[in-house]
C-alpha positions as CSV (number, residue, x, y, z in Angstrom):
1,X,178.4,166.9,175.3
2,X,177.3,165.4,178.7
3,X,173.9,166.1,180.1
4,X,173.1,166.7,183.8
5,X,173.7,163.0,184.5
6,X,177.0,161.4,183.3
7,X,177.2,157.8,182.2
8,X,178.7,154.8,184.1
9,X,179.7,155.1,187.8
10,X,179.8,158.9,187.7
11,X,176.2,158.9,186.8
12,X,175.3,157.0,190.0
13,X,177.2,159.6,192.0
14,X,175.3,162.4,190.2
15,X,172.0,160.8,191.1
16,X,173.0,160.2,194.7
17,X,174.0,163.8,195.2
18,X,170.7,165.3,193.9
19,X,169.2,167.4,196.6
20,X,165.6,166.5,197.4
21,X,165.0,168.7,200.4
22,X,166.6,171.1,202.9
23,X,166.0,170.7,206.6
24,X,167.1,173.8,208.6
25,X,170.0,174.5,206.3
26,X,171.1,170.9,205.9
27,X,170.6,169.4,202.4
28,X,168.9,166.0,202.1
29,X,170.3,164.0,199.2
30,X,168.8,161.2,197.3
31,X,171.4,158.9,198.8
32,X,170.1,159.7,202.3
33,X,166.6,158.4,201.4
34,X,167.1,155.9,198.7
35,X,169.5,153.3,197.3
36,X,170.9,154.2,193.8
37,X,172.3,151.3,191.8
38,X,172.4,149.7,188.4
39,X,169.5,147.3,187.8
40,X,167.5,145.6,185.1
41,X,164.2,146.7,183.8
42,X,161.1,145.0,185.1
43,X,161.0,141.7,183.4
44,X,157.7,141.1,181.6
45,X,158.7,138.0,179.6
46,X,161.5,135.7,178.6
47,X,162.4,133.3,175.8
48,X,163.2,129.6,176.3
49,X,165.2,128.0,173.4
50,X,165.2,124.2,173.7
51,X,165.2,124.3,177.5
52,X,167.6,127.2,177.9
53,X,166.7,130.8,178.8
54,X,167.7,133.1,175.9
55,X,167.1,136.6,174.5
56,X,165.0,136.9,171.4
57,X,163.5,139.4,169.1
58,X,161.4,139.7,165.9
59,X,161.6,141.6,162.7
60,X,158.6,143.1,161.0
61,X,158.8,144.0,157.3
62,X,157.3,147.2,155.8
63,X,154.3,147.0,153.6
64,X,155.3,146.4,150.0
65,X,158.7,144.9,150.9
66,X,159.7,141.7,149.1
67,X,159.8,139.0,151.8
68,X,162.5,136.9,150.2
69,X,164.8,139.9,149.5
70,X,164.4,141.1,153.1
71,X,165.1,137.6,154.6
72,X,168.2,137.3,152.5
73,X,169.5,140.6,153.8
74,X,168.6,139.5,157.4
75,X,170.6,136.3,157.0
76,X,173.6,138.5,156.0
77,X,173.1,140.7,159.0
78,X,172.9,137.7,161.3
79,X,176.1,136.4,160.0
80,X,177.8,139.8,160.5
81,X,176.5,140.0,164.0
82,X,177.7,136.5,164.9
83,X,181.2,137.4,163.7
84,X,181.2,140.3,166.2
85,X,179.7,138.4,169.2
86,X,182.0,137.2,172.1
87,X,182.9,133.6,172.3
88,X,180.1,131.4,173.6
89,X,177.3,133.7,172.3
90,X,175.5,133.1,169.1
91,X,172.5,134.5,167.3
92,X,170.3,132.1,165.2
93,X,167.0,132.3,163.4
94,X,164.4,130.1,165.0
95,X,161.5,131.0,162.7
96,X,161.5,132.4,159.2
97,X,158.8,132.6,156.6
98,X,161.4,132.2,153.9
99,X,161.5,128.4,154.0
100,X,157.7,128.3,153.9
101,X,157.6,130.6,150.9
102,X,160.2,128.7,149.0
103,X,158.6,125.3,149.7
104,X,155.0,126.5,148.8
105,X,156.1,128.3,145.6
106,X,158.3,125.3,144.8
107,X,155.4,122.9,145.1
108,X,153.4,124.8,142.5
109,X,156.5,125.5,140.3
110,X,157.3,121.8,140.3
111,X,153.7,121.0,139.4
112,X,153.9,123.5,136.5
113,X,157.1,121.8,135.2
114,X,155.7,118.3,135.5
115,X,152.3,119.5,134.0
116,X,154.1,121.1,131.1
117,X,156.0,117.9,130.3
118,X,152.8,115.8,130.5
119,X,151.1,118.4,128.2
120,X,154.0,118.2,125.7
121,X,153.7,114.4,125.6
122,X,149.9,114.5,125.1
123,X,150.2,117.1,122.4
124,X,152.8,115.1,120.5
125,X,150.7,111.9,120.5
126,X,147.6,113.8,119.5
127,X,149.2,116.0,116.8
128,X,151.5,113.3,115.5
129,X,154.4,115.6,114.4
130,X,156.9,117.7,116.3
131,X,156.2,120.9,114.3
132,X,152.6,121.3,115.3
133,X,153.4,120.2,118.8
134,X,156.1,122.9,119.1
135,X,153.7,125.6,117.7
136,X,151.0,124.7,120.3
137,X,153.4,124.3,123.3
138,X,155.3,127.5,122.5
139,X,152.1,129.5,123.2
140,X,152.2,128.5,126.8
141,X,155.4,130.2,127.9
142,X,154.6,133.3,125.8
143,X,151.1,133.5,127.4
144,X,152.8,133.0,130.8
145,X,155.1,135.9,130.0
146,X,152.1,138.1,129.2
147,X,150.6,137.0,132.5
148,X,153.8,137.9,134.3
149,X,153.8,141.4,132.7
150,X,150.2,141.9,134.0
151,X,151.2,140.6,137.4
152,X,154.1,143.1,137.5
153,X,151.8,145.9,136.4
154,X,149.3,145.2,139.2
155,X,152.0,144.4,141.8
156,X,151.0,140.7,142.2
157,X,153.8,138.4,143.5
158,X,154.5,134.9,142.3
159,X,152.8,133.1,145.1
160,X,150.9,129.9,145.7
161,X,147.6,131.2,144.3
162,X,148.9,133.2,141.4
163,X,151.0,130.3,140.1
164,X,148.1,128.0,140.7
165,X,146.1,130.1,138.3
166,X,148.8,129.4,135.6
167,X,148.5,125.7,136.3
168,X,144.8,125.8,135.6
169,X,145.2,127.8,132.4
170,X,147.8,125.5,130.7
171,X,145.2,123.5,128.8
172,X,143.0,126.6,128.0
173,X,146.0,128.5,126.5
174,X,146.9,125.7,124.1
175,X,143.3,125.2,123.0
176,X,143.2,128.2,120.6
177,X,146.4,127.1,118.9
178,X,145.2,123.5,118.7
179,X,142.0,124.5,116.9
180,X,143.8,126.7,114.4
181,X,146.6,124.1,113.7
182,X,144.1,121.3,113.3
183,X,141.9,123.3,111.0
184,X,144.9,124.1,108.9
185,X,145.8,120.4,108.5
186,X,142.1,119.7,107.5
187,X,142.2,122.4,104.8
188,X,145.6,121.2,103.6
189,X,144.1,117.7,103.3
190,X,141.0,118.9,101.4
191,X,143.1,121.0,99.0
192,X,145.9,118.6,98.4
193,X,147.2,118.9,94.9
194,X,145.7,122.4,94.5
195,X,147.9,125.4,93.7
196,X,147.2,127.2,97.0
197,X,150.0,128.6,99.1
198,X,150.4,127.6,102.7
199,X,150.1,131.2,103.9
200,X,146.6,131.5,102.3
201,X,145.5,128.1,103.7
202,X,146.6,129.1,107.2
203,X,144.9,132.4,106.8
204,X,141.6,130.8,105.8
205,X,141.9,128.2,108.5
206,X,142.4,130.9,111.2
207,X,139.5,133.0,109.8
208,X,137.1,130.0,110.0
209,X,137.7,129.3,113.6
210,X,138.9,132.5,115.1
211,X,135.4,133.8,115.9
212,X,134.3,130.8,118.0
213,X,137.8,130.6,119.6
214,X,137.8,134.2,120.5
215,X,134.2,134.0,121.8
216,X,134.8,130.8,123.8
217,X,138.0,132.2,125.4
218,X,136.2,135.4,126.2
219,X,133.5,133.4,128.0
220,X,136.1,131.6,130.1
221,X,137.5,135.0,131.1
222,X,133.9,136.1,132.0
223,X,133.4,132.9,134.0
224,X,136.2,134.0,136.4
225,X,134.6,137.4,137.1
226,X,132.9,136.2,140.3
227,X,136.4,135.8,141.9
228,X,137.0,139.6,141.5
229,X,133.9,140.2,143.6
230,X,135.4,138.4,146.7
231,X,136.3,140.6,149.6
232,X,138.4,140.3,152.8
233,X,140.8,137.4,153.2
234,X,139.2,135.4,150.5
235,X,139.6,138.3,148.1
236,X,143.2,138.7,148.9
237,X,143.8,135.0,148.3
238,X,141.8,134.3,145.1
239,X,142.0,137.5,143.2
240,X,145.6,136.9,142.2
241,X,144.5,133.5,140.8
242,X,141.7,135.2,138.8
243,X,144.1,137.9,137.5
244,X,146.8,135.4,136.3
245,X,144.2,133.2,134.5
246,X,142.7,136.3,132.9
247,X,146.1,137.7,131.8
248,X,147.1,134.3,130.5
249,X,143.9,133.9,128.5
250,X,144.1,137.4,127.1
251,X,147.6,136.4,126.0
252,X,146.1,133.3,124.4
253,X,143.6,135.4,122.4
254,X,146.4,137.8,121.3
255,X,148.6,134.9,120.2
256,X,145.7,133.3,118.3
257,X,145.2,136.5,116.3
258,X,148.9,137.1,115.6
259,X,151.5,134.6,116.5
260,X,149.9,131.3,115.7
261,X,148.9,132.1,112.0
262,X,152.3,133.6,111.4
263,X,154.4,130.8,112.9
264,X,152.1,128.2,111.3
265,X,152.7,129.6,107.8
266,X,156.5,129.2,108.4
267,X,156.7,125.9,110.2
268,X,153.8,123.6,109.1
269,X,154.6,121.4,106.1
270,X,152.9,122.5,102.8
271,X,151.8,119.0,102.0
272,X,150.0,118.6,105.3
273,X,149.9,115.2,107.0
274,X,149.5,111.9,105.1
275,X,147.3,110.5,107.8
276,X,146.1,111.3,111.3
277,X,148.2,110.1,114.2
278,X,147.7,106.5,115.4
279,X,146.1,107.7,118.7
280,X,143.6,109.9,117.0
281,X,142.6,107.3,114.4
282,X,142.1,104.7,117.2
283,X,140.0,107.1,119.3
284,X,137.9,108.0,116.3
285,X,137.5,104.3,115.4
286,X,136.2,103.6,118.9
287,X,134.2,106.8,119.2
288,X,132.3,106.8,115.8
289,X,130.0,103.9,116.6
290,X,129.3,105.4,120.0
291,X,128.5,108.8,118.6
292,X,126.3,107.2,115.9
293,X,124.2,105.3,118.4
294,X,123.9,108.1,121.0
295,X,123.0,110.7,118.4
296,X,120.1,108.4,117.3
297,X,118.7,108.2,120.9
298,X,119.0,111.7,122.2
299,X,116.2,111.4,124.8
300,X,117.8,108.3,126.3
301,X,121.2,109.9,126.5
302,X,119.7,113.0,128.0
303,X,117.8,111.0,130.5
304,X,120.9,109.1,131.6
305,X,122.7,112.4,132.0
306,X,119.8,113.7,134.2
307,X,120.0,110.6,136.3
308,X,123.7,111.1,136.9
309,X,123.2,114.8,137.6
310,X,120.4,113.9,140.1
311,X,122.7,111.4,141.7
312,X,125.5,114.0,142.1
313,X,122.9,116.4,143.6
314,X,122.0,113.7,146.1
315,X,125.6,113.4,147.1
316,X,126.1,117.2,147.3
317,X,124.5,117.7,150.8
318,X,126.8,115.1,152.3
319,X,129.9,117.1,151.2
320,X,131.5,118.8,154.2
321,X,132.2,122.5,154.0
322,X,135.1,124.7,155.1
323,X,136.6,128.0,154.2
324,X,139.7,126.4,152.7
325,X,142.1,123.6,153.6
326,X,144.6,124.5,156.2
327,X,148.0,125.4,154.6
328,X,150.6,123.1,156.1
329,X,153.3,125.6,157.1
330,X,155.7,123.0,158.5
331,X,155.7,124.8,161.9
332,X,153.3,124.6,164.8
333,X,152.3,127.6,166.9
334,X,151.1,126.4,170.3
335,X,149.6,129.0,172.6
336,X,149.5,127.6,176.2
337,X,147.6,129.5,178.9
338,X,148.1,129.1,182.6
339,X,145.7,130.3,185.3
340,X,145.6,134.1,185.5
341,X,147.5,134.3,188.8
342,X,150.6,132.6,187.5
343,X,153.8,134.7,187.8
344,X,156.8,134.8,185.5
345,X,159.0,132.3,187.3
346,X,156.1,129.8,187.4
347,X,155.2,130.2,183.8
348,X,158.9,129.9,182.8
349,X,159.1,126.6,184.6
350,X,156.0,125.4,182.9
351,X,157.3,126.4,179.5
352,X,160.4,124.2,180.0
353,X,158.1,121.3,180.9
354,X,156.0,122.0,177.7
355,X,159.2,121.8,175.7
356,X,160.2,118.6,177.2
357,X,156.8,117.1,176.4
358,X,156.9,118.2,172.8
359,X,160.5,117.2,172.1
360,X,159.5,113.6,172.8
361,X,157.9,113.4,169.4
362,X,160.5,112.4,166.7
363,X,158.9,114.7,164.1
364,X,159.9,117.7,166.2
365,X,163.2,119.4,165.4
366,X,163.2,122.2,168.0
367,X,160.9,124.2,170.3
368,X,161.2,127.9,171.2
369,X,158.9,129.4,173.8
370,X,158.1,133.1,174.5
371,X,156.7,133.8,177.9
372,X,154.8,137.0,178.4
373,X,155.6,139.8,176.0
374,X,158.7,141.5,174.6
375,X,160.2,144.7,175.8
376,X,158.3,146.5,173.1
377,X,154.6,145.7,173.4
378,X,154.0,145.0,169.8
379,X,152.6,141.6,170.6
380,X,151.2,142.0,174.1
381,X,150.7,138.9,176.2
382,X,150.3,138.5,180.0
383,X,153.0,136.5,181.9
384,X,150.6,133.5,182.2
385,X,150.7,132.9,178.4
386,X,153.4,130.8,176.7
387,X,153.7,131.1,172.9
388,X,155.6,128.0,171.5
389,X,157.1,127.8,168.0
390,X,157.5,124.1,167.2
391,X,159.8,123.5,164.2
392,X,159.1,120.2,162.5
393,X,161.3,118.1,160.4
394,X,160.6,118.1,156.6
395,X,157.4,116.2,155.8
396,X,159.1,113.8,153.5
397,X,161.4,112.7,156.4
398,X,158.6,111.6,158.6
399,X,158.8,107.8,159.1
400,X,156.4,107.3,162.1
401,X,153.1,106.8,160.4
402,X,151.4,110.0,161.5
403,X,150.3,112.8,159.1
404,X,150.4,116.5,159.8
405,X,147.0,116.7,161.6
406,X,147.4,113.4,163.5
407,X,150.6,114.7,165.0
408,X,148.8,117.8,166.2
409,X,146.2,115.6,167.9
410,X,148.8,113.3,169.5
411,X,150.7,116.3,170.8
412,X,147.6,118.0,172.2
413,X,146.7,114.8,174.1
414,X,150.2,114.4,175.5
415,X,150.3,118.1,176.7
416,X,146.9,117.6,178.4
417,X,148.3,114.5,180.2
418,X,151.6,115.9,181.2
419,X,150.4,119.4,182.2
420,X,146.9,119.3,183.5
421,X,145.4,122.8,184.0
422,X,147.3,124.2,181.1
423,X,145.1,125.0,178.1
424,X,146.9,124.7,174.7
425,X,145.7,126.0,171.4
426,X,147.3,124.3,168.3
427,X,147.7,126.4,165.2
428,X,150.5,127.6,162.9
429,X,152.3,131.0,162.9
430,X,150.7,132.5,159.8
431,X,147.3,130.8,160.3
432,X,147.3,132.1,163.9
433,X,147.8,135.7,162.7
434,X,145.1,135.3,160.0
435,X,142.6,133.9,162.5
436,X,143.3,136.8,164.9
437,X,142.7,139.3,162.0
438,X,139.4,137.7,161.3
439,X,137.9,137.7,164.7
440,X,140.4,139.2,167.2
441,X,140.9,135.7,168.6
442,X,143.6,133.2,167.7
443,X,141.4,130.3,166.7
444,X,139.6,129.0,163.6
445,X,136.1,129.3,165.1
446,X,134.9,131.9,167.6
447,X,131.5,131.9,169.3
448,X,131.1,135.4,170.6
449,X,128.6,136.1,173.4
450,X,127.3,139.6,174.0
451,X,125.6,141.0,177.0
452,X,125.9,143.4,180.0
453,X,126.7,141.5,183.2
454,X,130.1,139.8,183.3
455,X,129.0,137.0,185.7
456,X,126.1,136.1,183.4
457,X,128.5,136.2,180.3
458,X,131.0,133.9,182.1
459,X,128.2,131.5,183.1
460,X,126.7,131.2,179.6
461,X,130.2,131.0,178.1
462,X,130.9,128.0,180.3
463,X,127.7,126.3,179.1
464,X,128.7,126.9,175.5
465,X,132.2,125.6,176.2
466,X,130.7,122.4,177.6
467,X,128.5,121.9,174.5
468,X,131.4,122.5,172.1
469,X,133.7,120.1,174.0
470,X,131.1,117.4,173.3
471,X,130.9,118.0,169.6
472,X,133.0,115.6,167.4
473,X,135.8,117.5,165.6
474,X,135.9,120.5,168.0
475,X,139.3,120.6,169.6
476,X,141.3,123.2,171.7
477,X,138.0,124.4,173.1
478,X,138.5,127.3,175.6
479,X,136.4,130.1,177.0
480,X,137.9,133.5,177.5
481,X,139.6,133.9,180.8
482,X,137.7,136.5,182.8
483,X,137.9,135.9,186.6
484,X,140.7,134.7,188.9
485,X,143.1,137.7,188.6
486,X,144.1,139.0,192.1
487,X,144.1,142.8,192.1
488,X,144.7,145.6,194.6
489,X,141.9,148.1,194.6
490,X,142.7,151.6,195.8
491,X,139.5,153.7,196.2
492,X,140.3,157.3,197.2
493,X,138.2,159.2,199.7
494,X,137.6,162.5,197.8
495,X,136.4,164.4,200.9
496,X,139.6,163.5,202.9
497,X,141.8,164.4,199.9
498,X,140.0,167.8,199.7
499,X,140.3,168.4,203.5
500,X,144.1,167.7,203.4
501,X,144.7,169.6,200.2
502,X,145.9,166.6,198.2
503,X,145.1,166.7,194.5
504,X,143.9,163.6,192.7
505,X,146.9,163.9,190.4
506,X,149.4,163.8,193.3
507,X,147.5,161.0,194.9
508,X,147.6,158.8,191.7
509,X,151.2,159.6,190.9
510,X,152.4,158.7,194.4
511,X,150.5,155.4,194.4
512,X,151.7,154.6,190.8
513,X,155.3,155.4,191.6
514,X,155.4,153.7,194.9
515,X,153.8,150.4,193.8
516,X,154.4,150.1,190.1
517,X,157.3,152.5,189.7
518,X,157.8,155.3,187.1
519,X,160.5,156.7,184.9
520,X,162.0,160.0,186.3
521,X,164.3,160.6,183.3
522,X,167.0,159.1,181.1
523,X,170.7,158.7,181.0
524,X,172.5,158.7,177.6
525,X,175.6,156.7,177.0
526,X,176.6,157.2,173.4
527,X,173.6,156.2,171.3
528,X,172.1,154.1,174.1
529,X,169.5,155.3,176.6
530,X,168.8,154.1,180.1
531,X,165.7,154.9,182.2
532,X,166.1,156.3,185.7
533,X,163.5,154.2,187.4
534,X,162.0,155.1,190.8
535,X,160.1,152.6,193.0
536,X,159.6,151.6,196.6
537,X,161.9,148.8,197.7
538,X,160.3,145.3,197.4
539,X,160.1,145.0,201.2
540,X,157.9,148.0,201.4
541,X,155.3,147.0,198.8
542,X,155.0,143.2,199.0
543,X,152.0,142.9,201.4
544,X,148.7,144.7,201.4
545,X,149.5,146.2,204.9
546,X,152.6,147.8,203.5
547,X,150.6,149.3,200.7
548,X,148.1,150.8,203.2
549,X,151.1,152.4,205.1
550,X,152.4,154.1,202.0
551,X,153.1,157.8,203.1
552,X,151.5,160.6,201.1
553,X,152.4,164.3,201.7
554,X,149.6,166.7,202.4
555,X,149.5,170.4,201.2
556,X,151.0,171.5,204.5
557,X,153.9,169.0,204.3
558,X,152.6,166.4,206.7
559,X,152.8,162.7,205.9
560,X,149.7,160.6,206.2
561,X,149.3,156.8,205.4
562,X,147.4,155.8,202.3
563,X,144.8,154.0,204.4
564,X,143.8,157.4,205.9
565,X,142.7,158.8,202.6
566,X,141.7,155.7,200.6
567,X,140.2,152.2,201.0
568,X,142.8,149.6,200.0
569,X,141.7,146.0,199.5
570,X,142.5,142.8,197.6
571,X,139.9,141.2,195.4
572,X,139.7,138.7,192.5
573,X,138.4,140.6,189.5
574,X,138.2,140.1,185.7
575,X,141.4,139.6,183.8
576,X,140.0,141.8,181.0
577,X,136.8,143.2,179.8
578,X,136.2,143.1,176.1
579,X,133.7,145.3,174.3
580,X,132.2,145.1,170.8
581,X,129.1,146.4,169.1
582,X,128.3,148.7,172.0
583,X,128.2,145.7,174.4
584,X,130.4,143.6,176.6
585,X,131.7,140.5,174.9
586,X,133.2,137.2,175.9
587,X,133.9,134.2,173.6
588,X,134.5,130.5,173.3
589,X,137.2,129.6,170.8
590,X,137.9,126.3,169.2
591,X,139.7,124.6,166.3
592,X,138.5,121.9,164.0
593,X,140.3,118.7,163.2
594,X,139.1,115.4,161.7
595,X,135.8,116.9,160.5
596,X,134.6,119.6,158.2
597,X,134.1,123.1,159.8
598,X,130.6,123.6,158.4
599,X,129.1,120.6,160.1
600,X,130.9,121.3,163.4
601,X,129.7,124.8,163.6
602,X,126.2,123.8,162.5
603,X,126.0,121.2,165.3
604,X,127.2,123.7,167.9
605,X,124.7,126.3,166.7
606,X,121.8,123.8,166.9
607,X,122.8,122.6,170.4
608,X,123.4,126.1,171.8
609,X,120.0,127.2,170.5
610,X,118.3,124.2,172.1
611,X,120.3,124.0,175.4
612,X,121.5,127.5,176.3
613,X,118.8,129.9,177.5
614,X,120.1,133.5,177.1
615,X,118.5,136.4,179.0
616,X,116.9,139.3,177.1
617,X,119.5,141.4,175.4
618,X,122.1,138.6,175.2
619,X,123.0,137.1,171.8
620,X,125.7,134.9,170.1
621,X,127.6,135.4,166.9
622,X,129.8,132.8,165.1
623,X,133.0,134.1,163.5
624,X,136.5,133.3,162.4
625,X,137.1,131.2,159.3
626,X,133.5,130.0,159.4
627,X,132.3,133.6,158.9
628,X,134.7,134.0,156.0
629,X,133.4,130.9,154.3
630,X,129.8,132.0,154.8
631,X,130.5,135.5,153.4
632,X,132.5,134.1,150.4
633,X,129.8,131.5,149.5
634,X,127.0,134.0,149.9
635,X,128.7,136.4,147.5
636,X,129.4,133.6,145.0
637,X,125.8,132.4,145.2
638,X,124.7,135.8,144.0
639,X,127.5,136.7,141.5
640,X,127.9,133.3,139.8
641,X,124.2,133.1,138.7
642,X,124.5,136.6,137.3
643,X,127.7,135.7,135.5
644,X,126.0,132.5,134.1
645,X,123.1,134.7,132.9
646,X,125.5,137.0,131.2
647,X,127.1,134.0,129.4
648,X,123.7,132.7,128.3
649,X,122.9,136.1,126.9
650,X,126.2,136.1,125.0
651,X,125.5,132.7,123.6
652,X,122.1,133.7,122.5
653,X,123.6,136.9,120.9
654,X,126.2,134.9,119.1
655,X,124.0,132.1,117.7
656,X,120.8,134.1,117.5
657,X,119.0,131.0,118.8
658,X,117.6,130.1,122.2
659,X,118.0,126.4,121.2
660,X,121.7,126.6,120.6
661,X,122.3,128.7,123.7
662,X,120.4,126.2,125.9
663,X,122.2,123.3,124.2
664,X,125.6,124.7,125.1
665,X,124.5,125.9,128.5
666,X,123.4,122.4,129.4
667,X,127.1,121.4,129.4
668,X,127.6,123.4,132.7
669,X,125.4,121.3,135.1
670,X,126.6,118.0,133.6
671,X,130.2,119.1,134.0
672,X,129.7,119.6,137.7
673,X,128.8,115.8,138.1
674,X,132.5,114.8,138.0
675,X,133.6,117.6,140.3
676,X,131.1,116.6,143.0
677,X,131.9,112.9,142.7
678,X,135.7,113.8,142.8
679,X,135.2,115.7,146.1
680,X,133.1,112.9,147.6
681,X,135.5,110.1,146.6
682,X,138.6,111.9,147.7
683,X,137.1,112.9,151.1
684,X,137.7,116.6,150.3
685,X,135.3,119.3,151.5
686,X,133.4,122.0,149.6
687,X,135.5,125.1,150.1
688,X,136.3,128.3,148.3
689,X,139.1,126.6,146.3
690,X,136.6,123.9,145.2
691,X,134.2,126.7,144.2
692,X,136.9,128.2,142.1
693,X,137.4,124.7,140.5
694,X,133.7,124.6,139.6
695,X,133.9,128.1,138.0
696,X,136.9,126.8,135.9
697,X,134.8,123.8,134.8
698,X,131.9,126.1,133.7
699,X,134.3,127.9,131.4
700,X,135.8,124.8,129.9
701,X,132.3,123.2,129.3
702,X,131.1,126.3,127.5
703,X,134.4,126.5,125.4
704,X,133.9,122.9,124.1
705,X,130.2,123.5,123.4
706,X,130.8,126.7,121.5
707,X,133.5,125.2,119.2
708,X,131.4,122.1,118.5
709,X,128.1,123.8,117.9
710,X,129.8,126.4,115.6
711,X,131.2,123.6,113.4
712,X,127.9,121.7,113.3
713,X,126.2,124.9,112.0
714,X,129.0,125.4,109.5
715,X,128.5,121.9,108.1
716,X,124.7,122.3,108.0
717,X,125.2,125.5,106.0
718,X,127.3,123.6,103.6
719,X,124.3,121.3,103.0
720,X,125.0,118.4,105.3
721,X,122.0,116.7,107.0
722,X,121.8,117.4,110.7
723,X,122.5,113.9,111.9
724,X,125.5,113.5,109.7
725,X,126.7,117.1,110.6
726,X,126.6,116.2,114.3
727,X,128.6,113.0,113.8
728,X,131.1,114.6,111.5
729,X,131.6,117.6,113.8
730,X,131.9,115.4,116.8
731,X,134.6,113.3,115.2
732,X,136.5,116.3,113.7
733,X,136.4,118.2,117.1
734,X,137.2,115.0,119.1
735,X,140.9,115.8,119.0
736,X,140.7,119.5,120.3
737,X,138.1,118.6,122.9
738,X,140.1,115.7,124.2
739,X,143.3,117.7,124.0
740,X,141.8,120.6,126.0
741,X,140.5,118.2,128.7
742,X,143.7,116.1,128.9
743,X,146.1,119.1,128.9
744,X,144.1,120.9,131.5
745,X,143.6,117.8,133.6
746,X,147.2,116.6,133.3
747,X,148.4,120.2,134.1
748,X,146.6,119.8,137.5
749,X,147.4,116.1,138.2
750,X,150.7,117.0,139.9
751,X,148.9,119.4,142.3
752,X,146.3,116.7,142.9
753,X,148.9,114.1,143.8
754,X,151.5,116.3,145.5
755,X,151.9,116.1,149.3
756,X,154.3,118.9,149.8
757,X,153.8,122.2,151.7
758,X,151.0,124.2,150.0
759,X,149.6,121.3,147.9
760,X,146.6,120.7,150.1
761,X,145.3,124.2,149.5
762,X,145.1,123.6,145.8
763,X,143.9,120.0,146.0
764,X,140.1,120.7,146.1
765,X,140.5,122.9,143.1
766,X,142.5,120.3,141.1
767,X,140.1,117.5,142.1
768,X,137.0,119.4,140.9
769,X,138.6,120.4,137.6
770,X,139.9,116.9,136.8
771,X,136.6,115.3,137.9
772,X,134.6,117.7,135.9
773,X,136.7,117.2,132.8
774,X,135.9,113.5,132.9
775,X,132.2,114.1,132.7
């Protein structure tokens, strides 16, 4: 039923006829002392869509909800709403993560498809017949299926990193099958003409190599253990990659023990192969003289390898460092800040000028600007802040000679020219949120300054800002806004309040309601609710003198002006006061473009230490993505050596020889040569994805070493002299070693060469693995 106040016009009459006082028997109604009318809520923000004022909103998904499913449902809801809207009104989505998710996953999925085709071609040319090729290639989808089951069990989605792990593991998965099939062909050749069944030969071939294969694959799994130790953002990103590789390799071991011997006994020809494929014969013909010569001069070969390793170590310090390459989301998020005193109409006008400036770039498709904050303060911003979502045309449609980062730079320069005094920070929607989660500031790097006195903090922050602006690669440099916010300060006289019988509660409520307004109740109309808002008329609260004349009732009913019981003054105070670590905090934020983050921060740190003299008790701290990179690398520097030590112990336990363990272990540093050179030549930086690539190379290097040394020992036990055993084992294992390297490398080549959304995150990893496989 109806409440005390009815909806619509009747409700206005109800409010007007509320009795607020009674003077000598005459009732005083609300309509006698106030104007009651329909009005809008206080406007704290607005949305500008391509130059036109609009109404906007945002949808937040619950934790655990599938993003793609939710977005599909949202699209259906938007269509349903549009069909019910009046003519001339339309709802459209101006930003959605769905397109980014589809493109990023599509980039890796396409790379997987292309990589699988390349792997299939390589397998056919190396194996020489379709049967063995199908046996080996069939293990890949089955191992992937096992990995998908593990992902489902742990709740890991098919994303950029988890699918990237599958791309890395393609060559490693097929290695077990390659070794078993090749050994089967070798035994068939040796026992040609004998009365031995194919099933028995396959069984013997599998037994001969299953121990080193199982051991080598297990070592690769152990190699990826450091990724499970990562925490924070880096852990969230790279643990899925480690899990998918681990699940896929567990699947490869399982298939090597069960599926491969069984399917080989049914599919492989009993007569074996008449001769090796042309490609293998050619490679062996070229390789045999080289192996013969190098095996006679081990010291010279080892010395040359040491020289190459020393050369790569000399290059290593010149590699730039960063947390990870910035994911190209296809949308810019530009946060523009006006001076603190800017009001909503002024900021709205500036937002239209910002849009006009950005829409001059042909790469830009549309611009949406949010001024201030929404009705619900889930994303609070003052009215002097404009948050711009800049939707870009597809990257493959750009024809103007600029890449993604160059467009950011050009756009930032134009905004500085067109709107001087407006500070703009260029980022991307997801990157912006991630940066904010890392440091509480929406920028890649944050220099936090701690101390007690706000004026001193502001002065020193200005000095740090000036230094950062002079560092090459540091862009969007801005110190936290502190001063310049006009405020009305009302300081009550407690003695006067006590003398007149006015409680502090009544005093504060009267001032708050008179100047800012307050909600006195709500009116319900169906399922909708409307606040009853009480506030002084604008003409009574615009100037400071009017605020001083605000009447306040005493305990005896008399009215006294606010100036009689309080000091009222205008002053320019801090916009906000931030605290952290039991101290006041201000900061200088910046982004990095055109240079690696590590060297930029290092130069800023050095110059700040030399040029900024901080008082006692004041200190700086460097955070954001830089802090993540430092934390991840520090953890890997501890965990990776421990893991390598565990691998060395396993090698020693397996071969019962320090000599063999060291021999295999020496593959690891030499495998890093190609990875370092690949980063240097391609201009990529040392990052967490690159570190993951080095970890993968460690595993592949050990895998090849274990299989080769195991076979050398087997030949020596059969009575072959060491030199001959080395040459024969190297030639016989040439095919599986090359196949592992080529299939793994070719599986990652599409990621290395791709230029679509998401590809640049995986590029350092792919470059390190491909380069390491070469050496």
